[in-house]
C-alpha positions as a printed NumPy array, in Angstrom:
array([[ 78.842,  10.476, -31.409],
       [ 75.418,  11.002, -32.938],
       [ 74.53 ,   8.982, -35.99 ],
       [ 72.274,  10.833, -38.413],
       [ 69.718,   8.675, -40.195],
       [ 69.274,   9.727, -43.779],
       [ 65.693,  10.564, -44.804],
       [ 66.667,   9.182, -48.201],
       [ 66.491,   5.659, -46.761],
       [ 62.861,   6.182, -45.833],
       [ 61.971,   7.472, -49.284],
       [ 63.857,   4.621, -50.971],
       [ 61.946,   2.129, -48.843],
       [ 58.681,   3.98 , -49.513],
       [ 59.356,   3.923, -53.258],
       [ 60.323,   0.233, -53.207],
       [ 57.241,  -0.724, -51.209],
       [ 55.041,   1.336, -53.525],
       [ 56.473,  -0.275, -56.671],
       [ 56.03 ,  -3.742, -55.179],
       [ 52.459,  -3.046, -54.049],
       [ 51.589,  -1.436, -57.373],
       [ 52.741,  -4.563, -59.182],
       [ 50.777,  -6.828, -56.855],
       [ 47.725,  -4.579, -57.075],
       [ 47.771,  -4.472, -60.854],
       [ 48.087,  -8.249, -61.03 ],
       [ 45.217,  -8.667, -58.611],
       [ 43.081,  -6.079, -60.406],
       [ 43.62 ,  -7.925, -63.704],
       [ 42.872, -11.253, -62.067],
       [ 39.788, -10.058, -60.138],
       [ 38.563,  -6.89 , -61.96 ],
       [ 35.097,  -7.049, -60.39 ],
       [ 36.606,  -6.738, -56.902],
       [ 39.247,  -4.038, -57.432],
       [ 39.777,  -1.551, -60.237],
       [ 43.44 ,  -0.853, -61.065],
       [ 42.825,   2.907, -61.331],
       [ 41.25 ,   3.051, -57.867],
       [ 44.104,   1.011, -56.41 ],
       [ 46.695,   3.356, -57.914],
       [ 44.759,   6.344, -56.568],
       [ 44.849,   4.835, -53.057],
       [ 48.589,   4.18 , -53.273],
       [ 49.244,   7.721, -54.509],
       [ 47.164,   9.191, -51.705],
       [ 48.941,   7.11 , -49.062],
       [ 52.374,   7.997, -50.461],
       [ 51.527,  11.702, -50.364],
       [ 50.138,  11.707, -46.82 ],
       [ 52.831,   9.394, -45.435],
       [ 55.625,  11.493, -46.958],
       [ 54.275,  14.8  , -45.663],
       [ 53.673,  13.491, -42.15 ],
       [ 57.069,  11.774, -42.02 ],
       [ 58.901,  14.961, -43.047],
       [ 57.023,  16.982, -40.417],
       [ 57.722,  14.423, -37.691],
       [ 61.423,  14.211, -38.544],
       [ 61.761,  17.999, -38.336],
       [ 59.87 ,  18.164, -35.029],
       [ 61.867,  15.283, -33.517],
       [ 64.967,  17.446, -33.341],
       [ 63.343,  19.678, -30.728],
       [ 61.891,  18.8  , -27.367],
       [ 60.569,  15.247, -26.872],
       [ 57.281,  16.56 , -25.445],
       [ 56.689,  18.574, -28.597],
       [ 57.357,  15.516, -30.762],
       [ 54.839,  13.454, -28.797],
       [ 52.137,  16.117, -29.155],
       [ 52.782,  16.598, -32.87 ],
       [ 52.859,  12.826, -33.417],
       [ 49.489,  12.379, -31.711],
       [ 47.902,  15.268, -33.616],
       [ 49.378,  14.073, -36.922],
       [ 48.088,  10.55 , -36.307],
       [ 44.612,  11.838, -35.49 ],
       [ 44.529,  14.07 , -38.571],
       [ 45.805,  11.236, -40.76 ],
       [ 43.082,   8.913, -39.512],
       [ 40.386,  11.522, -40.154],
       [ 41.792,  12.234, -43.612],
       [ 41.988,   8.508, -44.417],
       [ 38.437,   7.989, -43.149],
       [ 37.08 ,  10.778, -45.355],
       [ 39.065,   9.493, -48.34 ],
       [ 37.916,   5.889, -48.069],
       [ 34.306,   6.854, -47.372],
       [ 34.325,   9.079, -50.45 ],
       [ 35.797,   6.266, -52.528],
       [ 33.274,   3.761, -51.173],
       [ 30.323,   6.052, -51.944],
       [ 31.595,   6.945, -55.409],
       [ 32.282,   3.336, -56.364],
       [ 29.646,   1.397, -54.437],
       [ 29.982,  -1.733, -56.561],
       [ 33.59 ,  -2.132, -55.492],
       [ 33.279,  -0.789, -51.956],
       [ 34.267,  -4.05 , -50.261],
       [ 37.411,  -4.419, -52.379],
       [ 38.312,  -0.774, -51.824],
       [ 37.905,  -1.045, -48.057],
       [ 39.942,  -4.234, -47.762],
       [ 42.606,  -2.943, -50.135],
       [ 42.888,   0.335, -48.256],
       [ 43.137,  -1.469, -44.918],
       [ 46.041,  -3.591, -46.179],
       [ 47.788,  -0.558, -47.688],
       [ 47.215,   1.492, -44.517],
       [ 48.779,  -1.205, -42.34 ],
       [ 51.808,  -1.59 , -44.611],
       [ 52.504,   2.133, -45.   ],
       [ 51.951,   2.822, -41.293],
       [ 54.302,  -0.009, -40.353],
       [ 56.97 ,   1.4  , -42.659],
       [ 56.565,   4.91 , -41.278],
       [ 56.672,   3.832, -37.628],
       [ 59.696,   1.597, -38.251],
       [ 61.692,   4.484, -39.725],
       [ 60.524,   6.918, -37.025],
       [ 61.707,   4.515, -34.323],
       [ 65.061,   4.091, -36.085],
       [ 65.395,   7.879, -36.356],
       [ 64.531,   8.486, -32.7  ],
       [ 66.878,   5.717, -31.539],
       [ 69.706,   7.145, -33.63 ],
       [ 69.153,  10.547, -31.992],
       [ 69.259,   9.168, -28.46 ],
       [ 72.619,   7.417, -28.881]])
């Protein structure tokens, strides 16, 4: 018997994480406004939500085919995500040079959290398919 993992669980977790991080980010931005601007933080979260959602949907659809195809698409998607993230954060750092350090550190933390969430749900989805 195959157990289907609902993509709704991923999006609920993504939404919950985003709300939590938005709250923490806004508190931090109010506490240390010279380090991190609330608008820039919200822009980073929005960008990460968009990219993570699109890539997750693509990977879930591809995972139902051949495993070799999933591996190739996963590697290409990861490479494209990293390039896209690199361009995004470099653009942000050049546009807002006074807050570049805060932007880079904030983006690194957000990247690690969103990537961990995505990989966790991909592993759960792939394990549920193999049983």
